[in-house]
N, C-alpha and C positions, 0 to 999 in steps of 0.2 A: 410595473409592481411586479413582485417576485411572490407569487403565490406556492412556490414550492417550499420545501423543507429539508435541510440537510442535518443529518443525525451526526456525522462524523467520516473518519477514515475507517471504513468496515475492512479493507485488507489490502496489502500490496501482493500485487501476482507475481508470481516467481516460477519462471520456466526452468525446468530441470530435466537431466538425463535418465535419471533414477529417482522416482517420488519417494519409495520406501527408504532409500540411502538418507536423501536429502531430509525428509521429515523426520527422522531419527537423530539426524543433527539439529534440526532446529528446535527439537523438543528438549536435548540434552544442553544445548547451549543456550538457548533463548526462550525456554520453557513454553513453547507453541505446543501444549500436549492436551487440547480440549478440541476434538472435532466438531463441526456443525454441522457437514457432510463429507461425504467420501461416496465417489461414483465414478465409473468408467462409461463413458457413452459416446455419441458422435456429436461433435459440436456443429451444428447445422448452419448457425446464423452468421457465422463469422468468416462468411466466403472472402470479403476485400482483404482480410489478413491472413488467410490460409492457402493461398492459392488459387482461389476460386473451386474448392472442393471443399466437402463436408471431411472432418478429420475425427478420428477415433482418438480420445482421449481420456486418462485416468486424472481426476483432480480431487483436492482435499482442502476444505477450509478448515483451518486450526487457529485457535484464539491462545491467548497468555490472559489469564481472568484477573491479573492483576491491575489492568487496564490497557488501552492502545488499541491499534487496529491488529487484524490478524495478518496472517498469510494466506493466499490460495495458490497452493503447490501445484504445478500443473506440468502433467509430462506427455508428449506424443505417444500413441500407440499405432503401430503399423508403418510408422517412417520415423528414419532416425533424425533426431532432432541435430539442427545444424547450430554447432558452436560458432561464436564470432571469431573471425581469423586474427585478429591483433588485438593487443590490449585497449581497453577502454581508457581515455585520458579525460582527466577533468575539463569539462565545457563541452564535449561530445554530446550530441543533440539527443536527447531522450532522458530517462531516468537513472542519475549516475549512482545516488546512494539513496538506501532507505534511513531516514532517520529513527532512531531507537530510544526509547525514554528510560531513564535508570534512576535510583535513589540517590546515588553516590557515585561521582566519576571516579574516584580513586579505588573504592569497593570494588566498580565494575572491572576496572581494570587489573586488579589483583585475582580476581576470579577467573576471568578470560585467559589471563595468562597462566594460571595454575592448570587450567584445564588443558592448555596447549593452543589456543586459536592462534591465529594469525595477526596479532596486533601490529598495526602501523605505526610505531613511534609512541611516543610518551604524549601523555595530555598537555594541550597547549592553548591558547586562548583563542575564540573565536573573535568577529569584529564587534561583538557586544563586551567582551572581556571575560567570557566564560569559559570554563574548561571543558575540552570535549577531544574525543579522541575517534579513530575508524580501525576496523578490522574487516579483513576479508575473508567469508566462509570458504570452505574448500572449492568451490564451483566458481570461485572469482567475482562473486557478487560483493559490494562495499555497503559497509553499514557505519553510518555515524552516531555515535552516543552522546546525549544529552541530558544533563539533569533536569528531572520534574518534581514537582508537588502535587499535581492531581493524579490520585490513585483510587481504585474501586476496591481491590482487595488487599489485604498484607498477605502474602503467601511466601514472604522471606527469600524470594528471588531476587536478584539483583537488578533485574528489568523487568519493563513490561513490554509491551508490543510496539507496531510502527507507530511513529511520532510525526510522519511526516517525510519529505523526499528533498532531495537536491535533483534539479533537473535543469539539464543543459539547454539553452535557447539561442537563436540568433539575435533576437529583438526582444528585449524585456517590456518596452512600451506596449508593443502587439501581444505578447503573452499575458499580460495584466488584464487583458479584457476577458481571458478565460481565468486565471486565478484570483481576481480580486473580484470581477464582476460576477462573474457565474458562480464559483464556489464561494466566495465570501471571505477571500482573504483580503480584508480591504486595509489591514493596518500595515504600516511599514517600520519595521524595527531596526533595521538599518538600509544604507543603500551606500556603498563604498566600491571606488575602483581602485585596485592596487595588486601588489603582490603579497600572499597573505602567509603568515607562518603556518598557521592550522593546518594548509595544503601542502606544506612542503615535503610529506612524506608520500603523497598520493602520486599516482602516474599523471605526468603533466602540471603538475601542482606548483611547479616554478613560474609559471605563465602568471600575465597578468589578468586580471578579473574583474569584472562588473559582478557585485553581489549583491542581491536584495532579498532579504529575510521577510516574509510575512506570515500572519498571524489573524484571527478573526478578532474584530472589535466587540462583536457579540458571540458569546458562546453558541456553540451549536445546540439544537434542540431535537427532541425526538425520543424514540422509545430506548435506543441504545446509546444516547448521548452520554449517558454518566459512566458507562463501560468505556466507550471509545477516547473519551477525554477530550482536551485539546489537540492541537496539530498546528505545525509549522511547514511552510513551502517555501524553499529558498531557491531563485532564480540565479543561475550564473551564466555568464558570457563572457568567452574568451575573445580577449581583445588583440592577442598579438601572433595567433594562428587560425588556420582555416579548421574548424572543428568537422569530424566526421561524424555519420549518422548510425548510432547503435544498431538500430536493426535495419540497417541497409542489406538489401538482398538477403533477408531472412524473414520467417514468419512470425507472426503472434504466436506465443507458445513455444519458441524457441528459447535457449537458457539465457538467462537473465532476467531483469525487471521488466514485466510484459505490459503492465498498466498499474495505475492507481487508481482504487475504485472507494467510491463513496456510498454511503446507505442515505436514501431520501425517501421522502414522501411528496406524492403529486408529481408523476412522470410525466401527465399529459401537460401539465403548467411548464413544467422543466423544457419539456420538448419545445413548446410554443416560445420561452424565452430563448435559448438556445439557438433557435433558428431565427429571430429577431434579430441576437447579436451576431449574427455570421457563422454561427458555429453548429449548423444541424447534426441530428442523429446521424451517424454513418451505420449504426446497428441498432436496431430497434425490436425487441423481442413482443412488444405487445402489440404492435400494428404490423408485423410480419406474419407469414404463413402459420407460426406457432402461437398460435393467438392466446396459448395459456402462459406464455412466458417461459419462466424454466421451471420445471418440477422436478428435482432428486430425490424425490422419495422422502426425505428428511427435512427438505427447505424448498420454500415455493416462494416465485414472485415473477417480477420483470425487471429486465435490464437493457441496458442502451450503452452506447458509447459516441464520444467525441473526441476527436483531434485537438491538440493546440496547435498553434500556428507552424510548429515544425513536426507535426505528426504524432507526438507523443499521446498514446491511448489513456483514457480519463473513463471510468466506466462509472455507471450509476446504476444501483440495486434498488429496488423498491419492494423489500421483503414483506411477502404475505404468510409466510407460515415457517415457525422453525421448532426443531425439537428441544425440548426442556429435559425431560427422562426419556430417552428413547426406549427403555428397558419395559419401562412402564406405559408405554405410547401416548406420554404426555406430549403434545403440542400446544402453541400459542398461535392463536390465529389473529394477526396484527389487523388486518382489513375491517375488523368490529371496533377497533381502539381509537381513543382520541389521538390522532398522531401526534400532538405536541407534548404528551405527557410520558413521562420516563417510564419505562416497566418498573413494577417495584423491585428492590433491591433484592429481596429474598428469591425472587422467581429467577434472576440473571444468576444469583449464587446456586442455584441448583443444577446449573451446568458443570459443575465441578466434578458430578457424579458420572460426567461420561468421560473421564481424562483417562487418558493413555498412559499407564505406568510401566515405563522400562526398567528391565533388569539392572540393579546396579544404581538406579535413580534414588538421588537422596529427596 
């Protein structure tokens, strides 16, 4: 029996060369303008993924309050981030694309085209018959846009936040143990093998793939579930070439999608379940020398990581404290709340008073 609770995708981790430059771009194009925390500190616990040494990093977690997960934008300090040597191809092992939710595909396409984003072709039908399109940011990260109807606020932006991920795997049946059993994406929306037209404009997209799109049969619950909303995981396995590992010979935090993070409640119960399923925690802040988990001054809690069968990192965060109105010193202590209940909408709406407003922003 699962005695832990998943509230949804908290954030997509994005390693970058220059945090300030990248965050400005994500604010301008994706509306990721509400910071939950920003801190420069030493990452002490990620030694399995940082060459066995603590590393100084600068990170910010930024949200789009319309709905969806945020971005944890992450930059090494003290070492030059190592970029990937060759272009990532569809089916390579790891997080290939971040799914993003939009209100209307055509409006979104017009918006990004007008702003000068690198859109990869026109909208085309996915295997469910729904229109979708992809774009690349200036740092060669790939984003897929999908229409959604679950929104928290209407801020007149064309898009919300992270809506899931496209993940390259070698064996979909093995991977389902993580994504269906542990994460709860137990509903298959399609399972098809073919050459797909919506991949035509992607690097390596003309290969043959098995694609399985997953969602939850039961919506996520918890304090932030109405903000994070629904999400989708698409597992893709290339059939006619050998895939490369996206983070081969590189560290977690180097450029690219470094992890997919879920907001959870019940870290001890989750740890027990993952261990039983054969995917024990590889990093565990609660049971390491850092007994307080993480405390970034503005946010606090516990975090842990597991790997999927191909080494893709899944992060879990049990949030204990978040800032609502930092200027007034107003923080919410979540450890004293019923974990199954949503935070009241009016409290979440207060986060907008922390919004970063850029010059020339509309």
